[in-house]
N, C-alpha and C positions, 0 to 999 in steps of 0.2 A: 220575486218568487224563487225559492230554493230548489226548484225542479223544472224540467222542461214542460212547456205547454203541450198538452195532448190534443190532437185534432182527429176528427173523423171526416173522411172525404165522401160526399154524396155525388155519385157520377164519376166515371173514370174515362171520359172522352178527351177530346182535344184540349179543352180548357183545363181539365184536371191535371194533365201532364205538367202544365206550368204551375198551377197552384200547389200541387204536391211538392214540386221542386222548391218552390219558395218557402214552404213550411220547413224543409230541412235546411235550406240556406240561412234561414233566420234563427236557427237553433232550437226549433220546436220538433215534435215528432208526431208521426201518424200512427194511430193505434187501431185504425179500422177503415175500411173502404166499402162502399155499397153501390151496387148497380143492378139493373134489371136485364142487362144483356147476357144471355147464357154463354156467349163466347168468351166473356171476361170473368164471369163468376168462378172463383177458385184460383184465379191467376194471382201471382205475386205482383204487388204494385211496382216493384222495381223493374219488372219486365215491361209493364205498361209505360213506365217513364223512360225506358230505353237504356237502363243501367243494371247495376247489380241488384240481386234480390234483397228485399228489406225484411223478409220474414212476416209480412202482412199480406194476407190474401183477401180478395174481393168477396164480400158477403152478399147474398141475395136480399132484396128488400123485405122479403118475408121474415128473415132472421135478423133484420137490422135492430129492432128494439132490444132483443136479447143481447146482441153484441155490444150495443151502447151501454146497457145496464152493467155489463161485465167490465168494460174498458173504462167507463166513467170519463169521457173526454171533456175538456174545458170548452172546446168550440167545435162547430161543424161547418164545413165549407161545402156549399151546395152549388154545383156547376152542372146542372142537367138541362133544364128547359128555359124558355124565354117568357112564358106567361105564368102568372101567379097560380092559376087553376092547375097548371101542370106540376108545380112544385109544392102544392098544398100538402100532400102526404109527408114530404120531408120536413116542411116547416111545422106541421102539426105534431109530428113525432118529436122534433126538437123542443117545441114549446111544452108538450106534455111531460117530457123528461127533464125540463129545466136546463137544456143545453143551449148556450148562445150560438146563434147561426148567422153566417154571412153568405150572401149569394150574388152570383153574377146575373141572376134572372133580371132582365132589363125592366120588366114591369114592376118588380119589387122595389125599385128605386123610389117610386112614389105611387103606390097602387091605389091610393085614396080616391083618385079621380078616374079610375078605370074599372075597379072592382072593389068598391067600398065595403060591401057586406062581408065578403070573404076576408078582407083585410081586418075588419073589426073582429071577426071570429078568431083569427090567429092572434091578434093583439090581446084579446081578453084572456086567452089561455096562457100566453107568454107572461102576462102580468101576474097571473096566479102563481106561476112557478118562478117568478123573478128572473127571467132571462130576456135576452134581446134577440129580435129577428130583424136582420138588416139587409137591405139591397144596396149594392155598391157597383163599382166598375168605372168605365171611362166617363160616364155621365157625371158621376160623383165629383170628379176632379175638374174636368174641362167644361162641362155644362152647368155644374152646380156651384162648387166652392169658388172656382175662378171667376165666373161671371158675377156672382153675388158680391165678391170682394171688389171687383172693378165698379159695380153699380154703387157700392157703398161709398166710393170715393168720388162719385159724380154729383155735381150740383143739381142737374136737371136731366131727366130721362123722358124721351118721347117714344123711343122704339129700341128694342133689343133685337138684333137680327144676326144670324150666323148659320154656318153649315159645317158638317163634318162628313168625312168620306172614309170608307174602309172596304176591304175585300171580303165578301161573304165566304169565299173558299177557305180563308184562314181560320174560320170558326167551325163549330160543330153543326151537325145536321139539323138540330132544332132551330138554330138561327137561320140557316139556309131556307128551310121550309116556311118560317115566319115571314121571310122576305119574298116568297113566291117563286124562288128559283126553281126552274124546271117546268113551270106551268105554261100552257099555251095562253094567249092573251085573253081568250074568252073565259077560261077558268080563273085566271088572275082577276079579271073584273068581277067575277061572281064571288070568289072566296076572299079576296084581299081588299078590293077597292069599293065593294058595294056599300060598306058602312059610311063611305064619304058622301053618299048621295041621299042619305035620309035626313029627316028634320031633326032639330035639336031635341024635341020631345021624344021622338022615336029612339034616338041614340041614347038618351038618358035612361029610357026603359030597358034597353039592351044592357047598359052598364049596370043598372040595379039588379038585373037578372044574373049578372056574372058571365055574360056571353060576349062581351066586347073584346076584340083583339086589337089593342092600340098599337100604333107605330111607336117606336121608342121615344120619339120626341114629344109624344102626348104626355107622358109622365114627366119628362124634363120640364115642360112648360108649367105643369101643375106644381112641381117642386119649387121652381123659381118664384111663382106667384105666392106660394106659402112662405117661402123664405123672406121675400121682399115685402110681405104684408099687403099684397095686391088682391083685389076682389075680382074674380073672373066674371065677366059679363057674357062672353061667348067664346067657344073654342071649336075650331074646325080643322080637319086634316085632309090632305089630298095625296094619294099614293099613285105613283106613275111607274109602270114597269120599265126596266132597263133591258135592252136586247142586244144581240150581237149578229153580225152579218155572216158568220160561219158557224158550223157545228163545233161545239167545244166540250171537252170532257171534264166532269166534276168528280174528283175522288171522294169528296164529302157526300155527295148524293149517290155515288156509285153508279152513275149513268152518263149518257151523252145528252147535253142540252142542245136541241135542234136550233138551227138558224131561225131567228124570229121569236123564239120562246123567251120567257123572262129569265134573265140571269141574276136578277135582284130588283131593287126598286129605289125610287126617290120618294121620300115622304116629307111633306111640308106641313107643319102645324102652326096655325095662327091663333093667337089668344088676344082678345080685346078685354081690357079691364075697366072697371068703374073709375079708376084714377086717371084714365086717358093714356096709359102706357100700353103699347102693343108689343107682343113678343112673337117673333117669327123665326122658327127654327127648322132646319132641314138636315136630314141625314141621307146621304147618297150611298147606297149599298150596291156596288158592282161586283161581279164575279170575274176574276181574271183566271179562267181555267186554262188548261193546256189545249191547244188546238188539236183537233182530231187528225191523225196521220193517215 
């Protein structure tokens, strides 16, 4: 290509600071940025990145379509929320305008097993305008490509088991909320863990209605089964809150998480396949906040 790749940034929170920096480091350029937060709309993205001004200010979501039509970006980077339903507007706008989009939305890594109807809706629009809508992130490398490559070199597999751990505080507020950070244990059980306790039939109904909030490993297991040609017989998850013995401060949540409240969670997803291979994946999300002085 004889010119710089042009990118539009959806969302200007914690993750966007990194993705915008990467765009410039790799020789591309940002031609627009979009957010719903009134505190950042109108701000120069250079200020948000903690450096010199770039001459690109953040646009409201209401004006996003006009801005994209004027700037004609090659790609859109979506770093807003963790669930497909929450990034639907950004994805559908990109699909409608024929802009290739890539997102850190964890569910978007493989949403076919958690929100298939919305996934199909976005997919159909993107195909009409000949663009791609892609979910990526750490799952793509460490739980997707790496594991499937190792599996491809293995003579026989009976079980794939592993875990990953990260600090919720290092990411944005959407991830923290998705992990139940700041909830008391009763609320955690009601809002986060309740879907672990329903039947397969009930869960599938919730999934088909687009109301399922999967743990991130739910989509990882689905991706692995699809990649490895495995047929899912059953899949379950168990979410357990993580707590701390003292009050701790979260800058991401903008509050103090009280002793005994959830600072994150551990989620274990177990998939049994018709081929006899079991996949058991776990992600442990703890929040290492500052102790309250």
